[in-house]
GUDO-755442 format. One record per atom (N, C-alpha, C): residue in one letter; x, y, z. Coordinates in steps of 0.02 Angstrom, whole numbers, plus 50000, padded with zeros to 5 digits. Layout:
REM residues N
AXYZ
...
END
This chain:
REM residues 354
M500424994249999
M499995000149999
M500465006049999
K500325011049954
K500725017049944
K500255022849973
K500595026250025
K500235032150050
K500735037650049
L500655041849998
L501115047449991
L500665053449974
L500875059449995
L500515065549975
L500805067849911
T500415068049858
T500595070449793
T500925077749799
L500595081749836
L500825088749845
L501525088749872
S501625084849923
S502295084649952
S502855082249906
V502675077049865
V503155074749814
V503335079549767
M502795083749745
M502935089349697
M503395094549724
F503265095849790
F503695100849824
F504425098349825
I504485091949842
I505195089249844
I505515089849782
L505155088049727
L505425088449659
L505645095549641
C505285100149662
C505435107249649
C506115109249683
L506195106949746
L506795108049779
L507375104649737
M507245098349713
M507835094949685
M507995097649616
T507535101249585
T507665104249523
T508235109349531
F508245112649586
F508815117849603
F509425114349624
A509375107949658
A509925104649693
A510275099749644
T509925096449604
T510245091249560
T509815090049497
D510145085949454
D509765084749386
D509395077949393
F509445074349453
F509125067649456
F508705067449522
M508235062549513
M507765060849567
M508005053649588
R508135052549650
R508365045649677
R507805042149705
V507665035949683
V507155032249711
V507375025549732
K507315024049801
K507535017749827
K506935012949835
F506975006749812
F506425001949813
F506554997449872
K506054993849888
K506094989249948
K506604983949941
D506834981649879
D507304977149871
D507974979449875
G508064985549888
G508694989049893
G508994992049835
N508654990849778
N508894994449707
N508765001549712
I509205005249690
I509155012849682
I509135014549608
V508685018149594
V508615020849526
V508615028149519
K508985031149473
K508985038349467
K508575039949400
Y508145045549409
Y507835048149347
Y508025055049337
E508145056849277
E508295063949261
E507645068949273
V507735073449315
V507185077749332
V506915081449269
D507365083349227
D507135087049166
D506645083049125
N506725076549131
N506305071649087
N505565070249123
I505515072149184
I504925070349221
I504415075749210
E503825074449182
E503255078549176
E502705078549232
E502605072149254
E502035071149304
E502155064649340
V502015064549407
V502095059149451
V501425057149479
D501195051049461
D500525048549492
D500685042849538
F500225042149584
F500265036249636
F499565032549632
E499595026249632
E498995022749635
E498815021349708
I498295023149730
I498035022349802
I497785015749812
G498045011949865
G497805005449882
G497095005449902
K496794999849895
K496104999149914
K495915000449983
D496374999650032
D496325000250101
D496435007450123
T496645012150083
T496885018250100
T496265022950098
S496055025850161
S495505030050161
S495745037550156
S496305038950164
S496545046650156
S497285046550141
I497495052150114
I498215053250102
I498425060250135
G498815059850182
G499085066050207
G498575070050246
D498085066750280
D497615070950320
D497915072550387
T498045079450386
T498395082150443
T497915083550503
T497275083350491
T496755083950550
T496665078150589
A496845072550561
A496745065950593
A497245065350649
I496935062950707
I497435061550769
I497415053950776
D498015051650788
D498105044350802
D497885042950876
T497575036850882
T497315035350951
T497855036051007
S498475034350983
S499065035051031
S499195042051058
D498965046951019
D499115053851037
D498515057251074
T498075053451095
T497465056851135
T497215051851186
P497065053951244
P496785049551300
P496085047151286
L495775049751232
L495095047851224
L495005040551196
K494465037451214
K494315031051182
K493735031851130
F493765027651081
F493275027851025
F492965021451010
S492355021250984
S492025015450958
S491865017150882
I492025012150843
I491875012650772
I491175010450758
I490745014350728
I490085012650712
I489915011750637
S490365013850597
S490285012350526
S490955012850489
D491005012550424
D491665012050390
D491955019250397
S491655023950412
S491935030750412
S491795034850476
I491425031950522
I491165035950582
I491415032650648
A491645036750699
A491815034150761
A491525039050816
V491365036050873
V491075039350925
V491525039750988
V491545045651027
V491885045751086
V491515042051138
I491915037451171
I491545033251225
I491855034851294
R491555031751346
R491785032951413
R492425029551421
G492885033051453
G493585030651475
G493765033551545
N494425032351558
N494655034851625
N494945042051612
Y494475047051616
Y494665053951600
Y494615057951667
S494565054651724
S494475058451786
S495055063051803
N495645061451775
N496255066451794
N496315071451746
L495905072351696
L495945077451643
L495605084051662
D495905089751656
D495555096251661
D495425100051599
S495665097351547
S495505100051475
S495495095051423
I495015094951380
I494955090051330
I494865093451259
S495175091651216
S495025092751142
S494865086951103
I494255086751077
I494005081251040
I494235081850967
P494555076950940
P494775077850866
P494215077250821
S494215080550764
S493715079950714
S493785073350673
K494445070750672
K494555064650641
K495045060650681
V494965054150679
V495435049950715
V495645043850681
R496355042850684
R496575036550650
R496575030950693
I496265025350669
I496215019450708
I496485013750661
G497075011250686
G497335006950639
G497615009550576
D497405007250520
D497625010250452
D497055014850429
K496465016150465
K495955019650434
K495825026550472
I495575030750440
I495335037350471
I494605038050476
Y494325039650536
Y493655040350548
Y493395047050572
S492875049950546
S492615055950572
S492245055050638
V492385059150684
V492095059550745
V491415063550748
T490855059850750
T490245063650744
T489795063550806
S489975060350851
S489545059950914
S489975058850983
I489685061751039
I489965060951104
I489485055251140
G489735050051151
G489305044151167
G489035044751239
W488565040451252
W488185039851318
W488645039751374
G488635044951416
G489015045351479
G489765045651467
A489985048051411
A490705048951393
A491125052051444
F490935057451471
F491295061351518
F490935061751587
S490475057651598
S490095057151660
S490575057551718
G490495060951769
G490855061351826
G491545064551825
C491715067551772
C492405071251766
C492285077851798
S492315077351866
S492195083351904
S492745088651903
G493375086451881
G493905091251874
G493965094451807
L493535092651758
L493555095551688
L493325102451689
T493755107151665
T493585114151664
T493445116851591
S493755113251542
S493605116151474
S493665110451425
I493205110551373
I493245105851322
I493055109651251
N493415106651202
N493335108951131
N492955103451095
I492415104851066
I491995100151027
I492005102150952
P492275098150908
P492315100250839
P491625100950804
E491595104950748
E490965106150717
E490675099950684
G491065095250671
G490765089050636
G490345084350688
V490275086350749
V489945082750801
V489185084250789
T488775079650780
T488045080550767
T487585077850829
S487905074250869
S487485071650926
S487915071150991
I487585073551046
I487895073451119
I487355069051151
E487545062851168
E487045058051194
E486985059551270
G486435056051300
G486315056551367
G486885055251413
Y486855059451471
Y487335058951525
Y488035060951501
A488145063651441
A488825064851412
A489265068451457
F488965073851495
F489355078151539
F489095078151610
Y488805072651627
Y488365072151688
Y488895073351748
G488765077751789
G489185079051852
G489855081951839
C489955085151777
C490585089051772
C490505096151802
S490555095951871
S490465101751906
S490945107551900
D491525106551871
D492065111751861
D491975115251792
L491585112251746
L491525114551682
L491125121651684
T491475126651659
T491175133651668
T490815135851598
S490995133851543
S490675135451481
S490825130651427
I490335130251383
I490405125251325
I490025127651265
K490315126451206
K490015128351141
K489775121951106
I489135121551095
I488865115251062
I488875116750990
P489115112450948
P489185112850872
P488525114050844
E488575117650785
E487965119950751
E487495114250724
R487765108250717
R487365102850684
R487035098750738
V487155100150795
V486745096150851
V486005098150846
T485625093450852
T484805094750852
T484435094150915
S484795090150957
S484435089151020
S484905088951082
I484715091451132
I485055090451200
I484805085051238
E485095079751241
E484805073451267
E484755073451346
V484425067751368
V484315067251444
V484955067451484
Y484945071951533
Y485465071851585
Y486095074451553
A486075077151495
A486755078951458
A487225083151502
F486945087851534
F487345092951574
F487065093051648
Y486765087351667
Y486495087051738
Y487065088051787
G486965093051840
G487415093551893
G488055097151871
C488075100651811
C488635104751797
C488595111051834
S488695111351899
S488555117151940
S488985123151930
G489555122151899
G489975127851884
G489875131051816
L489405128451774
L489215130751708
L488925138151714
T489245142851684
T488945149651686
T488655151651626
S488895148751564
S488585150451498
S488645144351452
I488155144551410
I488145139051363
I487845141351299
Q488115140051236
Q487805142051176
Q487485135951146
I486775136451141
I486375131251109
I486245133751032
P486465128950988
P486375131250916
P485685131450890
E485565134850836
E484945136450810
E484575129650791
G484945124450772
G484645118350743
G484355114250795
V484435115650858
V484145111850914
V483365112150913
T483045106850917
T482325106850917
T481965104250984
S482375101251017
S482165098351085
S482625098451134
I482405100451200
I482875099651257
I482545094151302
K482925088751310
K482585083051347
K482635083351422
E482355078451453
E482285077951522
E482955078751556
Y482975082951612
Y483505083951660
Y484145086751618
A484055089551555
A484665091651521
A485115095951560
F484805101451594
F485225106151627
F485045106151703
S484725101451725
S484525101251797
S485145101751841
G485095105951891
G485615106951937
G486225111051917
C486125114851861
C486685119051838
C486605125951877
G486775125651939
G486645131551983
G486925137851972
S487455138351927
S487815144451914
S487545147651844
L487145144051810
L486885146151746
L486425152051750
A486655158151741
A486305164551750
A485845166351691
S485995164251633
S485535165551571
S485645160251521
I485135159551478
I485195154851424
I484725156951370
Q484955156251304
Q484565157651250
Q484265151251220
I483655150751220
I483375144251191
I483205146451115
P483445142151073
P483355144050997
P482585143650982
E482455147450927
E481775148350903
E481495141150876
G481965136750860
G481695130450828
G481485125150883
V481615126550943
V481425122250999
V480625121351003
T480365115351003
T479725114251014
T479485111151080
S479975108251107
S479795104951176
S480325106051225
I480145106351289
I480615107151342
I480385102251391
G480865096951400
G480715090851436
G480685092051515
S480455087451546
S480285087251620
S480945088251658
W480955092351705
W481535094051745
W482115097151709
A481985099351645
A482535101551606
A482995106851638
F482685111451672
F483045117551706
F482975117051778
H482815111451809
H482635111051878
H483225113351920
E483095117851972
E483595121152018
E484135123951980
C484015127451927
C484525132051898
C484475138451940
L484805138451998
L484725142952049
L484875150552035
S485305151351982
S485545158251961
S485185160751904
L484725157051874
L484365158951818
L483915165151836
T483965170751801
T483515176351822
T482935177551768
N483025176551708
N482525176851656
N482635171951600
I482075170651566
I482155165751511
I481555167551462
K481705166551398
K481225167951346
K481075161351314
I480505158651320
I480325152151284
I480095153451216
P480365150251165
P480205151951093
P479465150551079
E479245153851024
E478545153551004
E478325146850983
G478825142850960
G478635135850934
G478525130750983
V478665132451050
V478605127451107
V477815126651115
T477595120251120
T476915118951132
T476865115451203
S477355112551229
S477325109151296
S477875111351344
I477745112151401
I478285112751456
I478185107251502
G478695103251508
G478645096751546
G478575097551620
V478545092051657
V478465092051731
V479115094751760
A478955100151811
A479515103151846
A480085105951802
A479895107851742
A480445110451691
A480805116151719
F480545120951757
F480925126351789
F480815126351865
S480595120851898
S480515121251964
S481165122152005
G481025126252057
G481625128052099
G482065133252073
C481875136452021
C482285141951994
C482075148452035
R482295149052092
R482025153452140
R482215160952124
R482715161952076
R482925169152060
R482595171151998
L482245167051967
L481825168451903
L481365174551916
T481495179851888
T481015185651903
T480495186351843
S480625183851784
S480205185151726
S480265179051681
I479695177251655
I479695172051603
I479125173451555
N479325171951490
N478835173151438
N478575166151414
I477985164551425
I477605158051400
I477265160051335
P477505156651274
P477195158151211
P476495155751210
E476155158651155
E475465157351148
E475305150551126
G475825146751096
G475705140751069
G475655134751125
V475845136951187
V475825131951246
V475115130251258
T474935124051257
T474235122351277
T474185119051347
S474765116751372
S474685114251442
S475335115451480
I475265117251540
I475855118651590
I475955112551635
G476475109351630
G476535103351666
G476545103751738
V476505097251770
V476475097351844
V477135100351871
A477055104951923
A477585107951960
A478035111751908
A477775113851846
A478235116951798
A478615123051822
F478335127551867
F478685133251895
F478595132951969
S478585127251997
S478575127152067
S479185129252102
G479075133852153
G479675136252188
G480035142052159
C479785144552106
C480035150752072
C479835156452113
S480105157452171
S479955162552217
S480055169452199
G480495170552146
G480665177352120
G480145180052073
L479745175752052
L479225178752002
L478735182652033
T478515188151999
T478015193452030
T477415193451994
S477405191351930
S476805190951890
S476835185251837
I476335182251819
I476325176751771
I475745177851719
E475915177551662
E475455178251607
E475345171351572
I474745168551576
I474605162151557
I474295163051486
P474595159351430
P474365160451365
P473635158451357
T473315161451303
T472625160251294
T472455153051270
G472955149751248
G472875142951218
G472895137451269
V473095139851329
V473105134451383
V472475131651403
I472385125851410
I471745122951433
I471775119151495
S472375117951520
S472465114651583
S473085117151617
I473045118351688
I473585120151728
I473755114651776
G474295111651766
G474545105651804
G474575106351878
E474615100851913
E474665100451987
E475285104552006
A475215108752055
A475815111952086
A476175116152034
A475855117851976
A476215121351926
A476565127751950
F476195131251992
F476515137752017
F476495137752095
A476575131752123
A476615131752196
A477265134952226
Y477125138452283
Y477695141452317
Y478005147152277
C477645150352231
C477865156352196
C477655162052247
H478035162352298
H477825166552354
H477745174552337
N478075176452284
N478015183652273
N477565185852211
V477285180952185
V476735182452136
V476175186152156
T476045192252127
T475445196352152
T474925196252099
N475075194352036
N474525194651987
N474615189051943
I474015185351927
I473975180351875
I473345180851839
N473395180551772
N472775180451737
N472645173651710
I472055170851723
I471915164751691
I471445165051632
P471655163051574
P471265164351513
P470645160651509
E470205162251460
E469545159651447
E469515152251434
N470055149651405
N470035142451378
N470205137451433
V470445139551488
V470645134851544
V470035131051567
T470085124751575
T469525120851596
T469685117551663
T470365116351677
T470555112451739
T471185116451773
I471035117551835
I471615119751878
I471785114051922
G472425111751918
G472595105651956
G472655106552031
S472785101652069
S472865101452130
S473475105152154
Q473455109252200
Q473955113852229
Q474325117952173
A473935119352127
A474215123352069
A474515129552093
F474225133352140
F474445139652167
F474585139452238
Y474775133352266
Y474815132652333
Y475385136852365
G475235140352420
G475725143952450
G475915151052417
C475485153252371
C475645159652335
C475395164752381
G475755166252436
G475525170952491
G475365178152471
S475735180352415
S475675187652396
S475145188852348
L474845182952320
L474275183552273
L473675187352304
A473485193052274
A472975196752307
A472255195952274
S472275194752211
S471585194052179
S471685189152116
I471175185152103
I471185181152042
I470485180452021
N470365180551952
N469785178851922
N469765172451884
I469295168651904
I469255161351876
I468745161651822
P468885160151759
P468385161251711
P467855155451711
E467275156751673
E466725152251671
E466925145351643
S467435145251601
S467645139251567
S467925134251614
V468195136451671
V468495131251721
V467925127751747
K467975121251748
K467505116151776
K467755112351838
D468385111751842
D468735107551889
D469325111351929
I469265111951995
I469775114852036
I469985109952083
G470625108052083
G470845102252120
G471035103952192
W471145098952227
W471225099652301
W471825104252319
S471725108752363
S472225113252395
S472485117752337
A472075118652285
A472365122852224
A472585129752245
F472235133052292
F472465139452315
F472575139952392
E472695134552412
E472815133652491
E473475137952511
G473375142152567
G473915145952588
G473975152852549
C473505154552509
C473495160552481
C473085165452522
Y473455167652578
Y473085171252632
Y472855178052620
N473115180952562
N472935187852546
N472385187752487
L472165181752469
L471795181052403
L471075181752407
D470765186152368
D470085186952358
D469965183152286
V469545177652286
V469385173652228
V468715175552196
V468705176852136
V468065178052099
V468005172452046
I467415169052049
I467295162952006
I466715165351958
Y466815165551896
Y466295167851848
Y465875161851831
N465565158651879
N465145153251869
N464765152351936
S464305146951937
S463945145851995
S464225139852031
E464145139852096
E464445134752143
E464255127652113
N463695126952089
N463455120452061
N463775117952001
N464055122851963
N464305121351893
N465085120251892
V465385120951956
V466145119851956
V466305114252015
S466665109951995
S466875104852045
S467475107452083
V467385108452145
V467925110552188
V468115105452239
D468735103452237
D469005098252283
D469135101052351
H469225096352403
H469335098952467
H469975103152478
N469875108152523
N470395113552539
N470585117152478
A470255117652425
A470445121452367
A470615128852382
F470185131652424
F470305138252446
F470445139652519
Q470735134252551
Q470915134352622
Q471375140352639
G471125145052683
G471515150752704
G471425156852663
C471085156452605
C470975162352562
C470535167452601
K470585173952587
K470215179152615
K469455178352600
S469265177152532
S468625175952514
S468515173352450
V467955169852436
V467745166852377
V467095168552358
T467005171452293
T466385174052273
T466235170752202
Y465565167752199
Y465295164852140
Y464855169752108
L464915171452048
L464555176652014
L463845174151981
K463745167851985
K463145165351963
K462755161152012
END
């Protein structure tokens, strides 16, 4: 198998033109043949069938990197879990040489860097299209990361417990943020969710304690269970009109929120959706809502007034319990609304208008 870079040979020939009139070629059997340079017009090499690349300077040999790889096709390799606990900085190659072949690195495998608590920086090449679940789970010293443009999904637990993460760039091509993706990222102060995202998974930003504001894109239709629960410094949030349901405990414990605008398309407010939002003073419930889940506004002690539209037919147990300053107005008759026990326990007043 002959693996030579044609460009390099041409460069050598150019040098030889100035130094000598001959090109010297030594064969494997020891014979040496000289060729007159002036008589050579072109040099061609036949590439062997097992040669995948010639002179690819971007490829890193496996002996030159601490990373481990798994081959998944004739041309693609994946970074897999290895003993990386002693590393503080990692650069993932775009191509890797395994044996005699070169493979493109397109994915960071499941749990590849899980538990690398000393990792402070990582460089991910643009050729990576997938970051699998648990990839950076528990990388508590990681402060920032740039996700390549071709990645389309932030998978489950991908950055769970990255408590030192202060900034992250999510590319425009991402369409979904899966369960627990950024849960426990306590230093993350702000994040830009791309317009293409249509779903935010359960517990996705749970206990992002430093998060102060977030804009949810217009294309999002569902906010998962406890998606932003425990984000106690969150002071404002924009919920787009396309959202039709707010999941169980979606904003529970967001004690920094002072007002909440629920989109007109919402038909159900999940259990404990806004529980313990202590500083909320104003909430508007739109006409399309039919169900207010159990403990939906439990412990919202600063809530002074709320109008419950005629469309609401079910109010769950303890839905407004602990809202001690609340005057409730229900635009329906007592007989036409199913009210579970302790729904208004501790409220100042409840008035039915029909």
